[in-house]
C-alpha positions in Angstrom: 125.2 26.2 76.8 123.1 25.3 74.0 124.2 23.4 71.0 121.9 24.1 68.5 121.9 22.3 64.6 120.4 24.1 62.0 118.7 23.0 58.5 117.8 25.5 55.9 116.5 23.3 52.5 113.4 25.3 52.0 115.0 26.4 48.2 117.9 25.2 46.3 120.6 25.9 48.6 121.1 23.3 50.8 122.3 24.9 54.2 123.6 23.8 57.5 124.9 25.5 60.7 125.9 24.9 64.2 126.2 27.3 67.3 127.1 27.5 69.9 124.7 30.5 72.3 124.4 32.9 69.8 128.2 32.4 68.5 128.3 30.7 65.0 130.8 27.8 64.8 130.3 26.4 61.6 128.1 27.3 58.4 128.1 25.5 55.2 126.0 25.7 52.0 125.5 24.2 48.8 123.6 25.9 45.9 122.5 23.5 43.7 119.3 22.5 42.8 118.0 18.8 43.9 121.1 18.4 46.3 119.3 18.1 49.6 118.2 14.1 49.6 122.2 13.6 48.2 124.2 15.4 50.2 122.4 16.8 53.5 123.2 14.1 55.9 126.9 13.9 54.5 127.0 17.8 55.5 125.9 17.4 59.1 128.1 14.3 59.5 130.4 17.0 58.2 130.2 20.1 60.4 130.0 17.8 63.3 133.4 16.6 61.9 135.1 20.0 61.8 133.7 21.2 65.2 133.8 18.1 67.1 131.1 17.9 68.4 129.2 14.8 68.6 125.7 14.3 68.0 124.9 13.4 71.6 126.1 16.7 72.7 123.6 18.6 70.5 120.9 20.4 72.7 118.2 21.1 70.1 117.7 20.8 66.4 116.4 23.4 64.1 114.8 23.5 60.8 113.1 25.9 58.3 109.5 24.8 58.7 108.2 27.1 55.4 107.3 28.5 53.2 109.1 27.1 50.5 109.7 24.1 47.9 107.5 21.1 48.8 110.1 18.3 48.3 113.0 20.6 50.1 110.8 21.2 53.0 110.0 17.5 53.4 113.4 16.7 53.4 114.8 19.2 55.9 112.0 18.1 58.3 112.3 14.2 57.7 116.4 14.9 58.7 115.3 17.1 61.7 112.7 14.9 63.2 114.4 11.9 62.6 117.3 13.3 64.8 115.3 14.2 67.0 113.8 11.3 68.1 116.9 9.3 67.9 118.8 11.7 70.3 115.5 12.5 72.3 116.3 16.5 71.9 113.5 19.2 71.1 112.8 20.3 68.0 112.6 24.0 67.3 110.7 25.3 63.7 111.6 28.5 62.1 109.9 30.6 59.8 111.9 30.7 56.4 111.1 34.2 55.8 111.7 36.0 59.2 115.1 34.2 59.1 116.2 35.8 55.9 114.7 38.9 57.1 117.5 38.6 60.5 120.3 38.3 57.7 119.5 41.0 55.8 118.4 43.5 58.8 122.0 42.8 59.9 123.3 45.9 57.1 119.5 47.8 57.5 120.6 51.1 59.0 118.0 53.1 57.3 115.0 50.9 59.5 113.7 50.1 55.8 110.4 47.7 56.0 111.9 44.1 54.6 109.7 41.9 52.6 111.5 38.5 51.9 110.2 36.8 48.7 110.4 33.0 48.1 109.5 31.9 44.4 106.2 30.3 43.8 104.5 29.9 40.7 104.5 32.8 38.1 104.0 35.8 39.6 103.3 34.2 43.0 105.9 34.7 46.0 105.8 34.1 49.5 106.1 37.1 51.3 105.8 38.7 54.6 106.6 42.3 55.9 108.6 43.2 59.2 110.1 46.3 60.8 113.7 45.0 61.9 113.9 41.5 62.6 110.9 41.2 64.9 108.3 43.0 64.3 105.4 42.1 62.0 103.8 43.8 59.8 102.3 41.8 57.0 102.2 38.1 58.0 103.3 35.7 56.1 101.2 35.1 53.2 101.3 34.0 49.3 100.6 36.8 46.9 100.7 37.4 43.4 101.9 40.3 42.2 100.4 43.4 40.3 101.8 46.7 39.1 99.6 48.1 42.6 101.1 45.3 44.7 102.3 47.0 47.8 101.5 50.4 47.2 100.3 50.7 50.9 103.6 51.5 51.4 104.8 53.8 48.7 105.5 56.1 51.3 108.3 54.1 53.5 111.2 52.7 52.0 111.1 48.8 51.5 113.6 46.0 50.8 112.8 42.9 48.9 115.0 40.5 48.4 115.2 36.6 48.3 114.7 34.5 45.1 111.3 35.4 44.0 112.3 39.2 44.0 113.7 39.5 40.9 110.8 38.6 39.0 108.8 41.3 40.3 110.9 44.0 39.9 109.6 45.3 36.5 106.5 44.8 37.8 106.3 46.3 41.1 109.2 48.9 40.1 112.1 50.5 41.8 112.4 53.7 42.9 113.9 55.7 45.6 111.2 54.1 48.2 111.3 50.5 46.4 114.4 48.8 46.7 115.7 45.3 45.2 118.9 43.5 46.9 120.2 41.2 45.0 122.2 37.7 46.2 119.9 36.6 49.2 119.1 33.2 50.1 117.7 31.2 52.6 120.4 30.3 55.0 120.7 28.0 58.5 122.6 30.7 59.6 119.5 32.7 60.3 117.7 29.7 60.8 120.0 28.8 64.0 120.2 32.6 65.2 116.3 32.9 65.6 116.2 29.3 66.7 118.0 30.1 70.8 115.3 33.3 71.8 113.0 29.8 71.1 114.9 27.4 72.9 115.8 29.6 75.7 111.4 29.6 75.8 111.0 25.7 75.3 109.1 27.2 72.5 109.6 23.4 71.1 107.4 21.7 68.3 105.7 18.4 68.8 108.3 16.1 66.7 105.8 13.6 65.8 103.1 15.5 64.3 104.8 18.8 63.6 104.7 19.4 59.4 106.4 22.2 57.5 104.4 25.3 56.4 103.8 24.8 53.3 101.4 27.7 53.2 99.6 26.3 50.3 98.2 22.6 49.1 100.3 20.9 46.6 98.8 20.7 43.0 99.9 18.7 40.6 98.4 18.3 37.2 97.3 14.0 36.8 97.2 12.7 33.4 94.0 12.4 31.5 92.3 9.1 31.4 92.0 7.8 28.0 88.4 7.5 26.7 
């Protein structure tokens, strides 16, 4: 029996899930900006208490490894690594976009292509394209969206979703083949669902050296020096 605690902090949603093998025992989510540092540890404590599970009974910690918010990812990975060190249990990293694709694929009866999108900057998004929940068509990448984006998939039904999709709707254009699915946010439920296979395969991260997949370097604007 595998008890896996999963953390998702890649966007404004702060999410914690507990799975026993493939069964979801509990899920708690807060959809507030900058809530991760204040609430994540409290949510972990509460979800374990609700399920009457001690930390020492956990088999592994799974965490969304990105892409996504720099700050959010750092907080989630730091907490996950701290738990793994303290409990001497393995760490499982799960691609944020793959976990989102898993969430939507549960309702994908038409076998449409899935394109989860996370907002980056301006008209840039982090995205991938999958067929189903596990067949990669386009790898995780940063895309600056314009009217020619995703034209190579114009003959296939493709679903766009995530917090980066809405700003792209008018640019890409919604058609019979291109559909936008509202209300989809990254969730620890998807992280935990994908983590089980990695746990069974012993596909663990090196806790000491694991870092989030930011996809691109953090950029900031430095104040100009007075001459």
